[in-house]
C-alpha positions as CSV (number, residue, x, y, z in Angstrom):
1,X,173.4,34.0,34.5
2,X,170.9,37.2,35.0
3,X,167.1,36.0,36.2
4,X,164.6,38.5,35.6
5,X,162.5,39.2,38.7
6,X,159.5,40.0,36.8
7,X,158.1,40.4,33.2
8,X,158.2,44.3,33.1
9,X,161.9,44.3,33.7
10,X,162.8,41.9,31.2
11,X,160.7,44.4,28.5
12,X,162.6,47.2,29.8
13,X,165.9,45.8,29.6
14,X,165.0,44.7,25.7
15,X,163.7,48.0,25.1
16,X,167.1,49.6,26.2
17,X,169.1,47.1,24.2
18,X,166.9,47.8,20.8
19,X,167.4,51.8,21.5
20,X,171.0,50.8,21.9
21,X,171.1,49.1,18.6
22,X,169.2,51.6,16.9
23,X,171.7,54.2,18.0
24,X,174.4,52.3,17.0
25,X,172.8,51.8,13.4
26,X,172.3,55.3,13.4
27,X,176.1,56.4,14.0
28,X,177.3,54.0,11.6
29,X,175.4,55.1,9.0
30,X,175.5,58.6,9.3
31,X,178.6,59.5,11.1
32,X,181.3,56.9,10.4
33,X,181.0,57.5,6.7
34,X,181.6,61.1,6.9
35,X,185.1,60.5,8.3
36,X,186.5,58.8,5.1
37,X,185.1,61.4,2.6
38,X,187.4,63.4,1.0
39,X,187.0,67.5,2.0
40,X,188.4,69.7,-0.7
41,X,188.7,73.4,0.4
42,X,188.3,76.5,-2.2
43,X,191.3,77.0,-4.3
44,X,192.3,80.6,-3.5
45,X,192.8,83.2,-6.2
46,X,196.4,83.7,-5.6
47,X,199.2,81.6,-6.2
48,X,201.8,80.8,-3.3
49,X,205.6,81.6,-5.1
50,X,208.6,80.3,-3.3
51,X,211.8,81.8,-4.6
52,X,214.1,78.9,-4.9
53,X,217.9,79.1,-5.7
54,X,216.9,78.6,-9.5
55,X,214.1,80.8,-9.8
56,X,210.5,81.2,-8.3
57,X,208.2,78.1,-8.2
58,X,204.1,78.8,-8.3
59,X,201.6,76.6,-6.6
60,X,197.6,77.1,-6.4
61,X,196.8,76.5,-3.0
62,X,193.6,75.8,-0.7
63,X,194.2,77.2,2.6
64,X,193.4,75.6,5.7
65,X,193.3,78.6,8.1
66,X,190.5,77.1,10.7
67,X,191.3,74.4,13.4
68,X,188.7,72.4,11.3
69,X,190.1,72.9,7.7
70,X,194.0,72.0,9.7
71,X,192.6,68.7,11.4
72,X,191.1,67.1,7.7
73,X,193.9,68.8,5.7
74,X,194.4,66.4,2.9
75,X,192.7,63.5,4.7
76,X,191.3,60.5,2.2
77,X,192.4,62.6,-0.7
78,X,193.2,60.3,-3.6
79,X,195.0,62.5,-5.8
80,X,196.0,66.2,-6.2
81,X,197.2,68.2,-9.1
82,X,201.3,68.5,-9.4
83,X,201.1,72.1,-9.2
84,X,198.7,72.4,-6.3
85,X,198.9,72.1,-2.4
86,X,197.3,72.9,1.0
87,X,198.8,76.1,3.3
88,X,198.0,75.5,6.7
89,X,198.5,78.7,8.9
90,X,198.7,78.7,12.8
91,X,197.6,81.1,15.1
92,X,201.0,81.7,16.1
93,X,204.7,80.6,15.4
94,X,205.1,76.9,17.5
95,X,206.3,73.6,17.4
96,X,204.0,72.2,14.8
97,X,203.4,68.2,14.8
98,X,201.6,66.8,11.7
99,X,200.7,63.2,11.0
100,X,199.6,61.2,7.6
101,X,196.6,59.1,9.2
102,X,193.9,58.6,6.3
103,X,195.9,60.3,4.4
104,X,196.8,58.3,1.2
105,X,198.9,60.6,-0.5
106,X,202.7,60.7,0.1
107,X,203.5,64.3,0.6
108,X,206.1,66.7,1.2
109,X,205.7,69.2,4.3
110,X,207.2,72.3,3.5
111,X,207.3,74.1,6.9
112,X,207.7,77.9,7.1
113,X,208.6,80.0,9.7
114,X,207.0,83.4,11.0
115,X,208.6,85.3,8.2
116,X,207.9,83.4,5.3
117,X,211.2,81.5,5.2
118,X,211.5,77.8,4.7
119,X,212.5,76.3,8.0
120,X,212.7,72.7,6.5
121,X,210.8,70.1,4.4
122,X,209.9,66.3,5.3
123,X,209.9,64.8,2.1
124,X,207.9,61.9,1.1
125,X,205.9,60.9,4.3
126,X,204.2,58.0,4.5
127,X,200.7,57.0,3.6
128,X,198.2,56.4,6.6
129,X,201.3,56.8,8.9
130,X,200.1,57.8,12.5
131,X,203.8,58.7,13.3
132,X,204.3,62.6,14.2
133,X,206.2,64.6,11.9
134,X,207.7,67.6,13.9
135,X,208.6,70.9,12.7
136,X,212.1,71.8,12.6
137,X,211.4,74.4,15.2
138,X,209.0,77.0,15.7
139,X,206.8,77.2,12.5
140,X,203.9,79.5,11.5
141,X,202.9,77.8,8.3
142,X,203.2,74.4,6.5
143,X,202.8,73.7,2.9
144,X,201.9,70.2,2.1
145,X,202.8,69.3,-1.5
146,X,202.9,66.0,-3.8
147,X,205.7,63.7,-2.5
148,X,209.3,64.8,-4.3
149,X,207.7,68.3,-5.5
150,X,210.4,69.6,-3.4
151,X,213.1,67.8,-4.6
152,X,212.0,68.5,-8.2
153,X,211.5,72.0,-8.1
154,X,214.4,72.8,-6.0
155,X,212.7,73.9,-2.6
156,X,215.3,74.0,0.2
157,X,215.7,75.6,3.9
158,X,216.1,79.1,3.9
159,X,214.2,79.6,0.4
160,X,211.5,82.7,0.9
161,X,207.9,82.0,0.6
162,X,205.3,84.8,-0.9
163,X,201.5,84.6,-0.6
164,X,198.8,87.1,0.8
165,X,198.3,85.3,4.2
166,X,202.0,84.9,5.2
167,X,203.3,86.9,7.3
168,X,199.8,88.3,8.1
169,X,197.9,88.0,11.2
170,X,194.8,85.4,11.8
171,X,191.9,86.0,10.4
């Protein structure tokens, strides 16, 4: 047990503990709840079109073009319209590693290469999972859709994707 040498020392330690508790309360009240809030990006005016074997399929998309937007993605979203998605664009083609942390919606992740061709699909991902979901090779884009959408609409590897940001350089 620590014994204080003088009354001044005990007041200083008490003041430090009170200050630490106050800062912890501020962190809890103002910073932590923000991590549980869903962030919605503006829906782009141009739809994304996937040319499937049975014809074109169109989705409205939010664009996750910045590192901050990509890191949040669809986290904390409780729902998403059936014909909606989020398009992630990375600075360059590379192996992309995704996960479902803080994401309650099961998703299909459509991995798209530099040329706008579907390289592969991670179908029906597990909500809240921290398991890494790797792209099937170097890709530049990922289109996230509600789970089951890729199968229902016939999206497959080899399909062509068209959108004004697909095949363009980073902003």
